[in-house]
C-alpha positions in Angstrom: 0.2 0.0 -0.2 2.8 2.1 -0.7 1.1 5.1 -2.7 1.5 8.7 -2.4 -2.4 8.5 -1.6 -1.4 7.3 1.7 1.3 10.2 2.0 -1.0 13.0 1.3 -1.0 14.4 5.0 2.7 14.6 4.5 3.4 15.1 0.7 2.4 18.3 -1.5 -0.3 17.3 -4.0 -0.6 18.2 -7.7 -3.9 20.2 -6.7 -2.2 22.8 -5.0 -2.0 26.3 -6.6 1.2 26.8 -5.9 3.9 24.2 -4.8 6.2 26.0 -2.9 4.8 26.8 0.5 6.1 30.1 2.9 9.0 27.2 4.3 10.0 26.5 1.1 10.5 30.2 -0.2 12.2 31.3 3.0 14.6 29.1 2.6 15.8 29.9 -1.1 15.7 33.8 0.4 18.2 32.4 3.5 20.4 31.2 0.9 20.4 34.5 -1.0 21.0 36.5 1.6 23.6 33.9 2.8 25.7 34.2 -0.6 25.8 38.1 -0.6 27.1 37.8 3.1 29.7 35.6 2.0 30.9 37.7 -0.7 30.9 41.0 1.5 33.0 39.1 3.6 35.4 38.1 1.0 35.4 41.8 -0.6 36.3 44.0 2.1 40.0 42.6 2.3 40.8 42.2 -1.3 42.9 45.0 -2.5 44.2 43.9 -6.0 42.5 42.7 -9.1 45.5 39.5 -8.6 43.3 39.0 -5.6 39.7 39.6 -7.3 40.4 37.1 -10.6 42.7 34.6 -9.5 43.1 34.3 -5.1 46.5 35.5 -5.8 47.7 31.9 -7.4 47.7 29.7 -3.9 44.1 28.7 -3.4 43.2 25.3 -2.4 43.6 22.6 -4.9 40.1 20.5 -3.6 38.0 23.5 -3.4 39.4 25.2 -6.8 38.4 21.2 -8.5 34.8 21.8 -6.8 34.7 25.1 -8.1 35.6 23.6 -11.5 32.5 21.2 -11.4 30.1 23.4 -10.1 30.7 26.1 -12.7 30.4 23.5 -15.9 27.3 21.9 -14.4 25.2 25.0 -14.1 21.2 24.9 -13.8 21.4 23.4 -17.8 22.9 20.2 -16.4 21.4 19.7 -13.2 17.6 20.1 -15.2 19.0 18.3 -18.7 20.0 15.1 -17.5 16.7 13.9 -15.9 15.0 15.3 -18.2 17.1 13.8 -21.3 17.2 10.3 -19.4 13.5 10.1 -18.9 12.1 11.3 -22.3 15.3 10.0 -24.0 17.0 7.3 -22.7 20.6 6.7 -20.7 23.0 6.5 -23.5 24.0 10.5 -22.8 26.0 8.7 -20.1 28.5 7.0 -22.4 30.9 10.2 -22.6 31.6 9.9 -18.5 33.7 6.5 -20.2 35.9 8.7 -21.9 37.4 11.1 -18.4 40.5 8.9 -18.0 41.5 9.2 -21.4 40.2 13.4 -20.8 42.3 13.3 -17.5 45.8 12.0 -19.4 45.3 14.7 -22.4 44.9 17.7 -20.0 46.8 17.1 -16.8 50.0 15.9 -18.6 49.6 17.1 -22.0 47.7 20.4 -21.5 49.0 21.9 -17.7 52.3 21.4 -18.0 52.4 24.2 -21.0 49.9 25.9 -19.5 51.4 26.6 -16.0 54.7 27.6 -17.1 52.8 31.2 -17.3 50.9 32.9 -14.7 48.6 34.8 -16.6 45.2 36.5 -15.8 43.7 35.9 -19.1 44.3 32.8 -20.9 44.4 34.4 -24.0 47.3 36.3 -23.0 49.0 32.7 -24.4 48.1 33.3 -27.9 49.8 36.8 -28.3 53.4 35.2 -28.1 53.1 33.1 -30.9 50.2 34.2 -33.0 49.9 38.2 -32.5 47.8 40.2 -30.7 44.6 39.5 -33.6 44.5 35.9 -32.3 45.0 37.1 -28.7 41.8 39.2 -29.6 39.9 36.6 -32.0 39.7 34.1 -28.5 38.9 36.9 -26.0 35.9 38.1 -28.2 34.9 34.2 -29.1 34.9 33.5 -25.7 33.0 36.7 -24.9 30.2 35.7 -26.8 30.2 32.3 -25.8 29.7 33.0 -22.1 27.1 35.5 -22.4 25.0 33.3 -24.5 25.9 30.6 -22.1 24.6 33.1 -18.8 22.0 34.1 -21.1 20.7 30.3 -21.8 21.2 29.5 -18.0 19.2 31.9 -16.6 16.3 32.0 -19.2 16.0 28.0 -18.3 16.6 28.7 -14.4 13.6 31.2 -14.4 11.3 29.4 -16.6 11.9 25.7 -14.3 11.0 28.3 -11.2 8.3 29.8 -12.4 6.6 26.3 -12.7 7.7 25.3 -9.2 6.2 28.9 -7.8 2.9 28.2 -9.8 3.3 31.7 -12.0 2.5 32.2 -14.9 5.2 32.4 -18.0 5.5 35.9 -18.1 7.5 36.6 -14.5 10.4 34.7 -16.3 11.8 38.2 -17.1 11.2 39.1 -12.9 12.7 35.8 -12.1 15.7 36.4 -14.2 16.3 39.6 -12.7 16.6 38.3 -9.4 18.4 35.6 -10.1 21.1 37.7 -11.6 21.1 40.4 -9.0 21.8 38.0 -6.4 24.6 36.0 -8.3 26.1 39.6 -9.4 26.3 40.8 -6.2 28.0 38.6 -4.1 30.6 38.0 -7.3 30.8 42.0 -7.9 32.1 42.2 -3.9 33.9 39.0 -3.6 35.7 37.9 -6.6 37.4 34.4 -7.1 37.3 33.6 -3.7 33.8 34.3 -3.0 32.8 32.4 -5.9 34.9 29.2 -4.9 33.7 29.2 -1.4 30.2 29.9 -2.6 30.6 27.0 -5.4 31.3 24.6 -2.8 28.4 25.2 -0.7 26.0 25.1 -4.0 27.8 21.6 -5.1 26.4 20.2 -1.8 23.1 21.1 -2.2 23.4 20.2 -5.6 24.3 16.5 -4.6 21.9 17.0 -1.8 18.9 17.9 -3.6 19.5 15.1 -5.8 19.9 12.5 -3.1 16.8 13.9 -1.4 14.2 13.4 -4.8 15.7 9.9 -4.9 14.9 9.3 -1.6 11.8 10.4 -1.4 10.4 8.3 -4.4 12.2 5.3 -3.1 10.2 6.0 0.1 7.0 6.4 -1.6 7.7 3.5 -3.8 8.5 1.0 -1.3 12.0 0.8 -2.3 14.2 0.2 -5.7 11.3 -0.7 -7.7 11.6 2.3 -10.2 15.0 1.1 -11.5 14.7 0.2 -14.9 15.5 -3.3 -15.7 15.3 -3.3 -19.6 15.2 -0.3 -22.3 11.9 1.3 -21.7 9.3 2.1 -24.2 9.5 5.8 -24.0 13.1 6.5 -25.0 14.4 6.7 -28.1 16.5 4.2 -30.1 20.5 4.9 -29.3 22.6 2.4 -31.0 26.3 1.9 -30.3 26.8 3.6 -33.7 25.2 4.6 -36.3 26.4 6.1 -40.4 23.1 7.6 -40.1 24.4 11.4 -39.2 20.9 12.6 -38.1 20.7 9.6 -35.0 20.5 12.3 -32.5 22.3 10.2 -29.6 24.7 6.9 -30.2 26.9 5.4 -27.6 30.4 6.4 -29.8 29.0 9.7 -30.8 28.0 10.6 -27.3 31.7 9.8 -25.9 33.9 11.4 -28.7 31.9 14.8 -28.5 31.6 14.6 -24.7 35.4 13.9 -24.6 36.0 16.8 -26.8 34.1 18.7 -25.1 35.6 18.7 -21.6 39.0 18.5 -23.4 38.5 22.2 -24.8 36.7 23.6 -21.9 39.8 22.5 -19.6 42.5 24.0 -22.6 40.7 27.3 -24.4 38.0 28.2 -21.4 39.1 30.9 -19.6 36.4 29.9 -17.0 38.7 26.4 -16.7 42.4 28.7 -17.4 41.9 30.9 -14.1 40.8 28.3 -11.9 44.1 26.3 -13.0 46.4 29.7 -13.0 44.7 30.2 -9.1 46.8 27.2 -8.1 50.2 27.1 -7.0 51.8 24.7 -9.4 51.1 21.8 -12.2 50.8 18.9 -9.5 48.3 21.6 -7.5 46.2 22.0 -10.8 46.1 18.4 -11.6 45.0 17.8 -8.5 41.9 20.1 -8.6 41.2 18.5 -12.4 41.3 14.9 -10.9 38.4 16.3 -8.2 36.4 17.7 -10.9 36.0 14.6 -13.0 35.6 12.7 -9.6 32.5 15.1 -8.7 31.8 15.4 -12.4 30.6 11.3 -12.4 29.4 11.1 -9.3 26.9 14.1 -9.4 26.3 13.0 -13.0 25.7 9.5 -12.6 23.2 10.5 -9.6 21.0 12.8 -11.7 20.6 10.0 -14.2 19.4 7.9 -11.0 17.1 11.0 -10.5 15.9 10.8 -14.0 15.1 6.9 -13.7 13.2 7.1 -10.3 10.9 10.0 -11.6 10.1 8.0 -14.7 9.5 4.9 -12.6 7.1 6.8 -10.6 5.6 8.7 -13.2 4.9 5.5 -14.8 4.0 4.0 -11.7 1.2 6.7 -11.1 0.3 8.8 -14.2 -2.4 10.3 -12.1 0.1 12.4 -10.6 1.3 14.0 -13.8 -1.2 17.4 -14.9 -2.8 17.1 -18.1 -0.7 19.1 -19.9 2.6 17.4 -19.2 3.6 14.3 -20.8 7.0 11.8 -19.7 8.1 12.1 -23.7 7.3 15.4 -24.6 7.9 17.3 -21.6 10.6 15.5 -20.2 12.7 18.7 -19.1 9.8 20.4 -16.6 9.0 16.3 -15.0 12.2 17.6 -12.7 11.1 20.8 -11.6 7.2 19.8 -10.9 8.5 16.5 -8.7 10.2 19.0 -6.8 7.8 21.5 -6.5 4.5 19.4 -5.9 5.9 16.4 -4.8 8.0 16.6 -2.2 8.0 16.9 1.8 7.5 20.6 2.8 11.3 22.1 3.5 12.8 19.5 1.3 11.3 21.3 -2.1 13.2 24.3 -0.7 16.5 22.7 -0.1 16.7 21.2 -3.7 14.9 24.7 -5.4 18.1 26.6 -3.5 20.3 23.8 -5.4 18.7 24.7 -8.5 19.0 28.5 -7.4 23.0 28.0 -6.4 23.5 26.0 -9.6 22.3 28.8 -11.8 24.5 31.2 -9.6 28.0 29.2 -9.2 27.9 29.8 -13.4 26.9 33.1 -13.3 29.3 33.9 -11.1 32.3 32.1 -12.5 31.3 33.8 -16.4 30.7 37.1 -14.5 34.2 36.7 -12.6 36.2 35.5 -16.0 34.5 38.1 -18.4 35.7 40.9 -16.1 39.0 39.4 -16.2 39.4 38.8 -19.8 37.5 42.6 -20.5 40.0 44.2 -17.9 43.1 42.0 -19.2 42.9 41.8 -23.1 41.2 45.2 -23.9 41.7 47.7 -21.3 44.8 47.0 -19.5 46.4 45.8 -22.9 45.1 49.5 -24.6 46.2 51.0 -21.3 42.8 52.2 -21.2 42.2 51.3 -17.5 42.8 53.1 -14.2 46.7 52.3 -13.2 46.3 52.3 -8.9 45.2 49.3 -7.2 42.3 50.8 -5.0 40.7 52.5 -8.7 41.5 49.1 -10.4 39.6 47.0 -8.4 36.5 49.4 -8.2 36.7 49.7 -12.0 36.7 45.5 -11.8 34.0 45.5 -9.5 31.7 47.9 -11.5 32.6 46.2 -15.1 31.4 43.0 -13.7 28.4 44.2 -12.6 27.6 46.2 -16.5 28.3 42.3 -17.6 25.9 41.0 -15.5 23.4 43.4 -16.3 23.7 42.5 -20.4 23.4 38.4 -19.5 19.9 39.5 -17.9 18.8 41.8 -21.3 20.2 38.8 -23.3 18.5 35.8 -21.6 15.0 37.5 -22.7 15.7 35.9 -26.2 16.6 32.8 -25.3 13.2 30.9 -25.8 13.4 30.9 -29.4 15.9 27.9 -29.8 14.2 24.6 -30.9 14.4 21.6 -28.7 15.3 20.2 -25.1 17.5 21.7 -22.6 20.5 19.6 -23.5 20.0 20.0 -28.1 19.6 23.8 -27.4 22.8 23.9 -25.1 24.8 22.3 -27.8 22.9 24.5 -30.3 24.1 27.3 -28.8 26.9 27.7 -25.7 28.7 25.0 -27.2 29.5 26.5 -30.9 32.4 28.5 -29.8 34.2 26.2 -27.6 36.3 23.7 -29.9 37.0 26.7 -32.4 38.2 28.7 -29.2 40.5 25.5 -27.9 41.9 25.1 -31.4 43.6 28.7 -31.2 45.7 27.3 -28.3 46.5 23.9 -30.2 47.8 26.4 -32.6 49.3 28.9 -30.6 51.4 25.8 -28.2 51.4 22.7 -30.3 51.7 23.3 -34.0 55.3 25.1 -34.8 54.9 26.2 -38.1 51.4 27.8 -37.2 50.5 31.2 -38.9 48.0 33.9 -38.1 46.0 33.8 -41.3 45.9 30.2 -41.5 44.6 30.6 -37.7 41.9 33.0 -39.1 40.8 31.2 -42.1 40.9 27.8 -39.4 38.3 29.3 -37.2 36.0 31.2 -39.8 35.6 27.5 -41.4 35.5 25.8 -38.1 32.8 28.1 -36.9 30.7 28.2 -39.8 30.9 24.1 -39.6 29.2 24.6 -36.4 26.7 26.5 -37.3 25.7 24.6 -40.3 25.5 21.1 -38.0 23.8 23.1 -35.2 21.2 24.1 -37.3 20.8 22.0 -39.9 17.2 21.7 -39.3 16.7 25.2 -39.6 19.2 25.8 -42.9 18.3 22.4 -44.6 14.8 21.6 -43.4 14.0 18.9 -40.4 13.0 15.6 -41.2 10.3 15.6 -38.9 9.1 18.9 -40.0 6.1 18.4 -37.3 7.8 17.7 -34.3 10.9 19.3 -35.2 12.9 17.1 -33.3 15.4 15.3 -35.7 17.7 17.6 -37.5 19.7 16.1 -40.8 22.9 15.9 -38.6 22.7 15.5 -35.1 24.3 18.3 -32.4 26.5 15.4 -31.0 29.1 15.9 -34.4 29.6 19.6 -33.7 32.7 19.1 -31.9 34.6 16.6 -33.5 33.3 18.4 -36.9 34.4 21.5 -35.8 38.1 20.5 -34.8 38.5 18.4 -37.7 37.9 21.0 -40.3 39.6 24.0 -38.0 42.7 21.7 -37.2 43.1 20.9 -40.9 42.1 23.8 -42.6 44.1 26.1 -40.6 47.4 23.6 -40.8 47.4 23.5 -44.2 46.8 27.2 -45.0 49.5 27.7 -42.3 51.7 25.4 -43.7 51.5 26.8 -47.4 52.4 29.9 -46.1 55.3 28.6 -44.2 56.5 27.3 -47.3 55.7 30.7 -49.7 58.2 32.4 -46.7 60.5 30.0 -47.1 60.6 30.1 -51.2 60.3 34.0 -50.8 63.5 33.7 -48.9 65.6 31.1 -50.9 64.7 33.8 -54.0 66.0 36.6 -52.0 
């Protein structure tokens, strides 16, 4: 007799007008005020931008590893993984099998080279070999990437929170503004130290929130009967490999795509490189990266179990879902709905705080890193920023606020992109990840690379990424009604982009090198 009806006195039901009680909302408000207080506490003693952006280069590697995870997870992953497992299947989890190779490449190929240079902005490394133009190209691509990424996650967080609060979608801009203001406030006050400490708190909340959902479902169902023992009819076909490029997810495709994403993000994204630079040496940076990957696997698998548990729960009790929700078509909304309407009072507040935390952990890191890049690569590089330490700090904080406000504005345009959370993320925020990393490959590992070749390779690579990401919109969806099946799956964006960028860039650079040699010989 383990049914939700027996627990009706202790579990909130879907018939309530709003899923969150005043107690839940109070927990969320206390959490937000706590993060702002923490930002003020760490910001009051900071005197230089080195402290503000890199924690003076001596931060704890375990904390940095957790911060790396929290930054790259975000609300996007927190919502998308359960929704992906519910509506599409568990094939996406194949990417975790590639992490040992990712660790070897990043820890023993990239980090020894990167950690020779103690820089505030990763893109300073590009100028030494390839000139100012390529440095500004990398910095500009990063700014576009992170602005879109933060705008998307703010929109998705606000969309989920309005669902849980029982609000009309017209209130999404207000929720966006509140979330953005809290994150911008403590980030602009406290710098990287505040970001890293709050990331630790947010990771604990994220993991704890997922465990609370699994525990609640198991309690209501009288055990672990929700765990699938065979391929569920609700899932797509997800083969090991397919020669059909439109197949949305394959085992090999997911493994390759996400492995390249991890490597590219670790080696080309200011958010990651900035954290490596905040550690003392290569050994500490490796330890940070190992912590990041371990936490990523632990939380990622736990979120997949959240998806399994929710699928089993709502299949067992289909009446617990409102009529407008469907386990296939609205899978991304199932997790927020469960949090708001089917968890005990207080636990809902904690899990919503975890989602709130996931959004802020990404916004704070993004704002801090973008501020570092704008200040270092554009203003300081051309002597356009104040020179005294005090004025420099104040300028950095004001810049962080301005960048945060831009993100809040851009988030209002993110609802126009087709697809579930996983697809939308790949089609927007991941477009530039691989091309940015390729700039570092050219600068640090291809000795004959030339600026012209790098520029041409980058343009071709970005064009390839756009053509694949929006192949449905450009060439027509194979499923014109649902608009879910594109001619080329998003999982091929990273591999194809890296191949095109490096091959064309290297070929043009090699031709230019040979022409230069021939010209010198003739003279």
